[in-house]
MOPAC internal coordinates of N, CA, C and O (Angstrom, degrees):
PM7 1SCF
backbone

  N    0.0000 0     0.00 0     0.00 0    0    0    0
  C    1.4725 1     0.00 0     0.00 0    1    0    0
  C    1.5584 1   108.80 1     0.00 0    2    1    0
  O    1.2310 1   119.81 1   138.17 1    3    2    1
  N    1.3082 1   117.98 1   -41.83 1    3    2    1
  C    1.4481 1   121.18 1  -179.76 1    5    3    2
  C    1.5421 1   112.80 1   -80.52 1    6    5    3
  O    1.2310 1   121.64 1   145.10 1    7    6    5
  N    1.3362 1   114.47 1   -34.90 1    7    6    5
  C    1.4775 1   121.19 1  -175.46 1    9    7    6
  C    1.5221 1   112.83 1   -53.64 1   10    9    7
  O    1.2310 1   118.36 1   130.18 1   11   10    9
  N    1.3529 1   120.74 1   -49.82 1   11   10    9
  C    1.4620 1   120.24 1  -179.54 1   13   11   10
  C    1.5079 1   114.46 1   -65.72 1   14   13   11
  O    1.2310 1   120.42 1   147.80 1   15   14   13
  N    1.3410 1   116.79 1   -32.20 1   15   14   13
  C    1.4850 1   119.66 1  -179.86 1   17   15   14
  C    1.5010 1   107.78 1   -67.25 1   18   17   15
  O    1.2310 1   120.12 1   131.58 1   19   18   17
  N    1.3613 1   117.37 1   -48.42 1   19   18   17
  C    1.4398 1   120.91 1  -179.36 1   21   19   18
  C    1.5413 1   110.28 1   -61.68 1   22   21   19
  O    1.2310 1   119.99 1   137.53 1   23   22   21
  N    1.3118 1   117.62 1   -42.47 1   23   22   21
  C    1.4613 1   122.79 1  -179.88 1   25   23   22
  C    1.4989 1   109.77 1   -60.12 1   26   25   23
  O    1.2310 1   120.26 1   135.61 1   27   26   25
  N    1.3710 1   117.11 1   -44.39 1   27   26   25
  C    1.4765 1   121.19 1   179.85 1   29   27   26
  C    1.5033 1   112.22 1   -63.79 1   30   29   27
  O    1.2310 1   120.02 1   138.57 1   31   30   29
  N    1.3567 1   117.56 1   -41.43 1   31   30   29
  C    1.4534 1   119.58 1   179.58 1   33   31   30
  C    1.5555 1   110.75 1   -65.23 1   34   33   31
  O    1.2310 1   120.39 1   138.74 1   35   34   33
  N    1.3375 1   116.87 1   -41.26 1   35   34   33
  C    1.4256 1   120.52 1   177.94 1   37   35   34
  C    1.5206 1   111.35 1   -65.35 1   38   37   35
  O    1.2310 1   119.71 1   138.83 1   39   38   37
  N    1.3400 1   118.15 1   -41.17 1   39   38   37
  C    1.4704 1   122.31 1   177.57 1   41   39   38
  C    1.5153 1   111.30 1   -62.74 1   42   41   39
  O    1.2310 1   120.16 1   136.95 1   43   42   41
  N    1.3091 1   117.30 1   -43.05 1   43   42   41
  C    1.4872 1   119.89 1   179.34 1   45   43   42
  C    1.5308 1   109.95 1   -68.45 1   46   45   43
  O    1.2310 1   120.41 1   149.46 1   47   46   45
  N    1.2872 1   116.81 1   -30.54 1   47   46   45
  C    1.5019 1   119.72 1   176.85 1   49   47   46
  C    1.5128 1   110.97 1   -71.84 1   50   49   47
  O    1.2310 1   120.12 1   147.92 1   51   50   49
  N    1.3412 1   117.37 1   -32.08 1   51   50   49
  C    1.4268 1   121.48 1   175.76 1   53   51   50
  C    1.5295 1   116.05 1    95.67 1   54   53   51
  O    1.2310 1   120.30 1   172.92 1   55   54   53
  N    1.3259 1   117.02 1    -7.08 1   55   54   53
  C    1.4700 1   120.06 1  -179.08 1   57   55   54
  C    1.4614 1   108.53 1  -155.47 1   58   57   55
  O    1.2310 1   118.99 1   -40.08 1   59   58   57
  N    1.3699 1   119.53 1   139.92 1   59   58   57
  C    1.4408 1   121.11 1   175.46 1   61   59   58
  C    1.5215 1   113.93 1   -80.81 1   62   61   59
  O    1.2310 1   120.57 1  -178.62 1   63   62   61
  N    1.3292 1   116.52 1     1.38 1   63   62   61
  C    1.5357 1   120.16 1   179.50 1   65   63   62
  C    1.5224 1   106.23 1   -67.24 1   66   65   63
  O    1.2310 1   121.95 1   -50.58 1   67   66   65
  N    1.3240 1   113.87 1   129.42 1   67   66   65
  C    1.4739 1   119.14 1   178.95 1   69   67   66
  C    1.5387 1   108.51 1   -71.90 1   70   69   67
  O    1.2310 1   121.44 1   -57.74 1   71   70   69
  N    1.3416 1   114.85 1   122.26 1   71   70   69
  C    1.4353 1   121.50 1   175.99 1   73   71   70
  C    1.4916 1   109.09 1  -133.74 1   74   73   71
  O    1.2310 1   118.45 1   -15.56 1   75   74   73
  N    1.3241 1   120.55 1   164.44 1   75   74   73
  C    1.4619 1   119.80 1   177.95 1   77   75   74
  C    1.5575 1   112.14 1   -55.68 1   78   77   75
  O    1.2310 1   121.16 1   142.85 1   79   78   77
  N    1.3295 1   115.38 1   -37.15 1   79   78   77
  C    1.4742 1   118.18 1  -179.39 1   81   79   78
  C    1.5199 1   111.79 1   -66.04 1   82   81   79
  O    1.2310 1   120.26 1   137.51 1   83   82   81
  N    1.3234 1   117.10 1   -42.49 1   83   82   81
  C    1.4403 1   121.59 1   178.77 1   85   83   82
  C    1.5232 1   109.79 1   -66.28 1   86   85   83
  O    1.2310 1   119.47 1   137.19 1   87   86   85
  N    1.2889 1   118.62 1   -42.81 1   87   86   85
  C    1.4533 1   122.28 1   176.69 1   89   87   86
  C    1.5239 1   111.23 1   -57.99 1   90   89   87
  O    1.2310 1   120.43 1   137.86 1   91   90   89
  N    1.3118 1   116.79 1   -42.14 1   91   90   89
  C    1.4859 1   121.82 1   178.22 1   93   91   90
  C    1.5620 1   111.12 1   -63.76 1   94   93   91
  O    1.2310 1   120.60 1   138.47 1   95   94   93
  N    1.3170 1   116.46 1   -41.53 1   95   94   93
  C    1.4226 1   119.55 1   178.54 1   97   95   94
  C    1.5371 1   112.60 1   -68.22 1   98   97   95
  O    1.2310 1   120.32 1   139.64 1   99   98   97
  N    1.3152 1   116.99 1   -40.36 1   99   98   97
  C    1.4570 1   119.09 1   176.74 1  101   99   98
  C    1.5189 1   112.49 1   -66.15 1  102  101   99
  O    1.2310 1   121.10 1   142.08 1  103  102  101
  N    1.3371 1   115.51 1   -37.92 1  103  102  101
  C    1.4404 1   118.71 1   177.08 1  105  103  102
  C    1.5250 1   112.09 1   -63.14 1  106  105  103
  O    1.2310 1   120.79 1   140.98 1  107  106  105
  N    1.3424 1   116.09 1   -39.02 1  107  106  105
  C    1.4880 1   119.12 1   177.29 1  109  107  106
  C    1.5054 1   113.05 1   -69.02 1  110  109  107
  O    1.2310 1   120.55 1   153.42 1  111  110  109
  N    1.3198 1   116.56 1   -26.58 1  111  110  109
  C    1.4422 1   119.52 1  -179.27 1  113  111  110
  C    1.5268 1   114.30 1   -76.53 1  114  113  111
  O    1.2310 1   120.54 1   163.98 1  115  114  113
  N    1.3328 1   116.57 1   -16.02 1  115  114  113
  C    1.4792 1   120.95 1   176.40 1  117  115  114
  C    1.4923 1   109.32 1   -64.47 1  118  117  115
  O    1.2310 1   120.07 1   -52.90 1  119  118  117
  N    1.3560 1   117.47 1   127.10 1  119  118  117
  C    1.4514 1   120.04 1  -177.78 1  121  119  118
  C    1.5382 1   114.37 1  -135.10 1  122  121  119
  O    1.2310 1   120.43 1  -157.21 1  123  122  121
  N    1.3072 1   116.78 1    22.79 1  123  122  121
  C    1.4574 1   118.80 1  -175.05 1  125  123  122
  C    1.5226 1   111.09 1  -111.21 1  126  125  123
  O    1.2310 1   118.73 1  -141.83 1  127  126  125
  N    1.2845 1   120.02 1    38.17 1  127  126  125
  C    1.4688 1   123.54 1   174.52 1  129  127  126
  C    1.5393 1   111.47 1    82.89 1  130  129  127
  O    1.2310 1   120.89 1    32.57 1  131  130  129
  N    1.3491 1   115.90 1  -147.43 1  131  130  129
  C    1.4731 1   120.18 1  -174.01 1  133  131  130
  C    1.5207 1   110.85 1   -61.50 1  134  133  131
  O    1.2310 1   121.62 1   -33.53 1  135  134  133
  N    1.2660 1   114.51 1   146.47 1  135  134  133
  C    1.4892 1   121.52 1  -179.83 1  137  135  134
  C    1.5338 1   107.98 1   -87.99 1  138  137  135
  O    1.2310 1   121.07 1  -103.60 1  139  138  137
  N    1.3057 1   115.56 1    76.40 1  139  138  137
  C    1.4598 1   120.29 1   177.60 1  141  139  138
  C    1.5515 1   109.10 1  -155.29 1  142  141  139
  O    1.2310 1   122.95 1   -16.68 1  143  142  141
  N    1.2708 1   111.96 1   163.32 1  143  142  141
  C    1.4537 1   122.22 1   175.34 1  145  143  142
  C    1.5325 1   113.19 1    65.90 1  146  145  143
  O    1.2310 1   120.40 1    18.65 1  147  146  145
  N    1.3101 1   116.83 1  -161.35 1  147  146  145
  C    1.4751 1   122.60 1  -168.86 1  149  147  146
  C    1.5226 1   114.49 1   -59.84 1  150  149  147
  O    1.2310 1   118.13 1   134.34 1  151  150  149
  N    1.3263 1   121.17 1   -45.66 1  151  150  149
  C    1.4407 1   118.83 1  -178.24 1  153  151  150
  C    1.5664 1   112.93 1   -55.93 1  154  153  151
  O    1.2310 1   121.22 1   135.09 1  155  154  153
  N    1.3486 1   115.27 1   -44.91 1  155  154  153
  C    1.4572 1   120.42 1   178.29 1  157  155  154
  C    1.5184 1   113.14 1   -67.09 1  158  157  155
  O    1.2310 1   120.62 1   143.70 1  159  158  157
  N    1.3275 1   116.42 1   -36.30 1  159  158  157
  C    1.4843 1   119.58 1   177.15 1  161  159  158
  C    1.5530 1   109.30 1   -63.86 1  162  161  159
  O    1.2310 1   121.28 1   137.69 1  163  162  161
  N    1.2992 1   115.16 1   -42.31 1  163  162  161
  C    1.4704 1   118.27 1   178.35 1  165  163  162
  C    1.5272 1   110.43 1   -63.00 1  166  165  163
  O    1.2310 1   120.87 1   137.48 1  167  166  165
  N    1.3179 1   115.95 1   -42.52 1  167  166  165
  C    1.5138 1   120.63 1   177.14 1  169  167  166
  C    1.5154 1   108.73 1   -57.91 1  170  169  167
  O    1.2310 1   119.34 1   129.69 1  171  170  169
  N    1.3211 1   118.86 1   -50.31 1  171  170  169
  C    1.4561 1   122.27 1  -178.49 1  173  171  170
  C    1.5456 1   112.86 1   -62.31 1  174  173  171
  O    1.2310 1   121.58 1   138.75 1  175  174  173
  N    1.3591 1   114.59 1   -41.25 1  175  174  173
  C    1.4486 1   117.59 1   178.54 1  177  175  174
  C    1.5456 1   111.66 1   -66.30 1  178  177  175
  O    1.2310 1   119.69 1   145.24 1  179  178  177
  N    1.3271 1   118.20 1   -34.76 1  179  178  177
  C    1.4315 1   121.93 1   178.25 1  181  179  178
  C    1.5286 1   111.56 1   -69.08 1  182  181  179
  O    1.2310 1   120.68 1   142.61 1  183  182  181
  N    1.3093 1   116.30 1   -37.39 1  183  182  181
  C    1.5290 1   120.77 1   174.92 1  185  183  182
  C    1.4899 1   107.09 1   -62.02 1  186  185  183
  O    1.2310 1   119.63 1   132.52 1  187  186  185
  N    1.3469 1   118.31 1   -47.48 1  187  186  185
  C    1.4576 1   122.73 1  -178.58 1  189  187  186
  C    1.5277 1   108.82 1   -58.96 1  190  189  187
  O    1.2310 1   119.84 1   136.86 1  191  190  189
  N    1.3458 1   117.91 1   -43.14 1  191  190  189
  C    1.4598 1   121.54 1  -178.16 1  193  191  190
  C    1.4959 1   110.45 1   -64.63 1  194  193  191
  O    1.2310 1   119.59 1   135.01 1  195  194  193
  N    1.3349 1   118.39 1   -44.99 1  195  194  193
  C    1.4443 1   121.11 1  -175.48 1  197  195  194
  C    1.5182 1   112.96 1   -75.01 1  198  197  195
  O    1.2310 1   120.14 1   154.96 1  199  198  197
  N    1.3145 1   117.33 1   -25.04 1  199  198  197
  C    1.4927 1   118.48 1   177.13 1  201  199  198
  C    1.5231 1   113.38 1   -94.99 1  202  201  199
  O    1.2310 1   120.84 1   174.98 1  203  202  201
  N    1.3446 1   116.00 1    -5.02 1  203  202  201
  C    1.4484 1   120.29 1   178.81 1  205  203  202
  C    1.4920 1   113.59 1    73.92 1  206  205  203
  O    1.2310 1   121.65 1  -149.59 1  207  206  205
  N    1.3380 1   114.44 1    30.41 1  207  206  205
  C    1.4890 1   121.12 1  -179.13 1  209  207  206
  C    1.5081 1   109.41 1  -131.70 1  210  209  207
  O    1.2310 1   120.78 1   -32.74 1  211  210  209
  N    1.3220 1   116.12 1   147.26 1  211  210  209
  C    1.4438 1   119.73 1   172.39 1  213  211  210
  C    1.5667 1   107.50 1   -81.50 1  214  213  211
  O    1.2310 1   119.60 1   -15.67 1  215  214  213
  N    1.2923 1   118.36 1   164.33 1  215  214  213
  C    1.4536 1   121.44 1  -179.04 1  217  215  214
  C    1.5493 1   113.36 1   -58.83 1  218  217  215
  O    1.2310 1   119.90 1   153.34 1  219  218  217
  N    1.3476 1   117.80 1   -26.66 1  219  218  217
  C    1.4821 1   118.63 1  -178.98 1  221  219  218
  C    1.5408 1   110.93 1   -84.64 1  222  221  219
  O    1.2310 1   119.38 1  -173.69 1  223  222  221
  N    1.3189 1   118.79 1     6.31 1  223  222  221
  C    1.4626 1   122.14 1   173.53 1  225  223  222
  C    1.5341 1   116.96 1    92.81 1  226  225  223
  O    1.2310 1   121.00 1   172.58 1  227  226  225
  N    1.3374 1   115.69 1    -7.42 1  227  226  225
  C    1.4516 1   119.38 1  -178.38 1  229  227  226
  C    1.5594 1   109.42 1   -84.67 1  230  229  227
  O    1.2310 1   120.12 1   -36.37 1  231  230  229
  N    1.2888 1   117.38 1   143.63 1  231  230  229
  C    1.4698 1   118.30 1   176.83 1  233  231  230
  C    1.5166 1   112.58 1   -61.90 1  234  233  231
  O    1.2310 1   122.36 1   -34.16 1  235  234  233
  N    1.3249 1   113.08 1   145.84 1  235  234  233
  C    1.4569 1   118.66 1   177.32 1  237  235  234
  C    1.5207 1   110.76 1   -73.88 1  238  237  235
  O    1.2310 1   120.57 1   -49.02 1  239  238  237
  N    1.3064 1   116.52 1   130.98 1  239  238  237
  C    1.4790 1   120.68 1   177.11 1  241  239  238
  C    1.4940 1   108.56 1   -97.90 1  242  241  239
  O    1.2310 1   120.47 1   -80.64 1  243  242  241
  N    1.2924 1   116.70 1    99.36 1  243  242  241
  C    1.4691 1   119.83 1  -178.72 1  245  243  242
  C    1.5266 1   112.15 1   -69.41 1  246  245  243
  O    1.2310 1   119.99 1   149.01 1  247  246  245
  N    1.3177 1   117.63 1   -30.99 1  247  246  245
  C    1.4762 1   119.65 1   177.37 1  249  247  246
  C    1.5010 1   110.99 1   -60.15 1  250  249  247
  O    1.2310 1   120.82 1   133.89 1  251  250  249
  N    1.3253 1   116.03 1   -46.11 1  251  250  249
  C    1.4827 1   121.61 1  -177.40 1  253  251  250
  C    1.5652 1   107.98 1   -68.19 1  254  253  251
  O    1.2310 1   119.92 1   139.74 1  255  254  253
  N    1.3197 1   117.76 1   -40.26 1  255  254  253
  C    1.4367 1   120.92 1  -177.62 1  257  255  254
  C    1.5777 1   108.74 1   -64.21 1  258  257  255
  O    1.2310 1   120.41 1   136.03 1  259  258  257
  N    1.3368 1   116.83 1   -43.97 1  259  258  257
  C    1.4150 1   119.38 1   177.93 1  261  259  258
  C    1.4961 1   112.85 1   -65.76 1  262  261  259
  O    1.2310 1   119.56 1   145.14 1  263  262  261
  N    1.3216 1   118.45 1   -34.86 1  263  262  261
  C    1.4885 1   119.13 1  -179.63 1  265  263  262
  C    1.5064 1   110.82 1   -70.53 1  266  265  263
  O    1.2310 1   119.14 1   156.26 1  267  266  265
  N    1.3267 1   119.25 1   -23.74 1  267  266  265
  C    1.4445 1   121.40 1   179.53 1  269  267  266
  C    1.5661 1   110.05 1   -76.65 1  270  269  267
  O    1.2310 1   120.08 1   158.68 1  271  270  269
  N    1.3237 1   117.46 1   -21.32 1  271  270  269
  C    1.4359 1   119.87 1  -178.07 1  273  271  270
  C    1.5285 1   108.15 1   -80.65 1  274  273  271
  O    1.2310 1   120.10 1   180.00 1  275  274  273

């Protein structure tokens, strides 16, 4: 349910690079009430997944992730 909305916002923005403008658009796209608890955590995790970044702003290292499996 959240994945297509985030993908649409990123596609309209034209780049998955996190910028203040993209953050503003993603914040405006949130429509499930208060930004807290599990729904918002899922939203933030999905944004991180689609932009290739972890929530703390560091790039995801797929090599390290795969080596842990």
